[in-house]
C-alpha positions, 0 to 999 in steps of 0.5 A: 448204806441202802436208801429209799427213793420216792417218785410218781411212776417207776417203770421197770425195764428200759426196752421199747415198751418201757422207753415209750411209756417214759417218753409219753408220760413226760410229754403229757405230764412234764412235772411227773417224777418218772424213773426208768430202771434197768440192769442194762447200761442203755435204753433199748438194748441192741435192736432194730424195730420196724413198722408200717404207717398203718400200724400206728394210729394217727393220734399216736404218731407223736410218740414214734415220730422222734424215734424213726431214723429210716423210712421208705415209700413202698416195699418188696416181697418175693416168693417162688411163684410171685413177686410184688411191690406194695405201696405202703410207708415202712419205717425203722427205729434203731435202739440208739435213737430210742436211747438218745431220745429218752436221755434228752427228755428225762433228767439224769436222775430219772434214768436208773440204768445199770441197776439190777432189780430183785423185785417189784410190786404195785408201788415199790421196786427193790434193787439188788444193791438194797436201795428201794423205790417207793412209787405212786405206781409201778409198771413192769416192762421187763420182758416175757412172763412164763411162756410155758403157759402159752402154746407157741411156735417161734419167729427167730432171726439173725440180722447184720448191718453191713457196710458194703464196698459199693452202692447196693442200688436197692431202691426200697426194703425187701421185707420178705424174700422167700425165694431162698431155700426153705429150711427149718420151717418157713424161711425168708430174708429181710433187707433194709437199705439204710444208706447207699452203701449200708444194708441190713440183712436178716435171716428169719425163720418161722420155726417149731423150735426156738433154737438158733445156730448162729454160725450157720445163720451167719454162713447163710447171710454170707451166701445170700449177700454174695448171691446178690452181688454185694461185697462187704467191707465191714460188719457194723452190727449184729443182732439176734432174737426169738419172738413168740408166735401164739397159737393158744394158751392161758392168758390169765395164768400168763398175766399172774405169772409175773405178779397178779396185781402189778401193772405190765407192758410189752411182752410181759403183758402179752402185748404182741401180735400173735402171728409176727411176734412184733410188739411195737404197735401195742407198745405205742398204744399202751404208752398212749393209753397210760399217758392219758390217765389222770390217776397213776396209782399202782391199782389204777395202772394195773387195772388199765394195763390188764384191761387192755391186755385182756381185751387185746388177747380176746380180740386176736383169736383169729390170728392164733387160729391162722398160726395153728394152721400154719404150724400144725396143718402145713408141712414145714417146707410148704409153709411159704405157700400160705404167705405167698397166697396172703401177699396176693391180697389187697395192700389195705388188707395186708396193712390191717393184718399187721396192725392187728385190725383185720375186719370180718371181710378181711378174715373171710377173704383170707380164709376163702378160695383154694386153701393153702393147706389140706382142709381136713388137716387144718380142721384137725389142727384147730380142733386139737388146739381148742382142746389143749 
């Protein structure tokens, strides 16, 4: 027999954004009855999320601190004509740790996993088995809305966590190795040295299409690992993904595509960096903002999340313009030159860029000097994107 469950806040979607909101709410409001609902059996799925210290405000660090399982001081980048070590703190979160922390903080009844959702409104969630959750407010964090409403390119990847036969001796992450053959747009390999014999290797592409040929990418990872001289004992884990890179689009229509008056978080709210597709910094900001509210009604949650998402979208036009230049003005095999030039700039500028907090001086510095793409083509690409 179907039943009705009452609570204060129901979060639909137990990914990164939903999990962080649940943790932040329980930390700031221990008595709040929070429910976290997802069709999957675990929180966070099968993912690795990484971020720079500068991506997260010091006042919000408490949200991510218990989730970080790997950290390094400094990281490397490599291009055909330039290599560099940047002195910045880099951190990684594994989904198993997010799952562990949410289970530690939330009481068992609050985790409603393996429960498929058939619909959500500002104050109710209907489950496919007929059960219903009546909440003071609902937050929908189930992943992207209608992406056809946005003008997108893609960052796509396949990553493998490897147990090696011997120590790799890599002292720090290789965040961007673009010394590899340039294929399917801009290609680079990403390496994280988890432990002495554990290495995470990811083959990544800034591509015009979202298609992933997994067997081909596995072969390319194998070739890269062999070239580095690493012998693999066992593949511990594999993940793949396709992230949106935004050049433009209709934010208002995108928001309405998943319910005009329902509070949203994460990709569903359009809260991701236009150039990297990464959503962790925005997920932390959203969790902090929601936890600071005193009113958790559906209307208040909607207004707060909508206002944040709308303001964030409006503030990031510069990044969408750069993306348009990267994908519409640069030849695919020459795109690496844009990133190579970018990584010659100051570490503080690079940090602010990834955090989505570039200053006017930063923007001018990025755009001045010898252009990495033809000026006429860049102007035409930007003008075309403004008309679309």
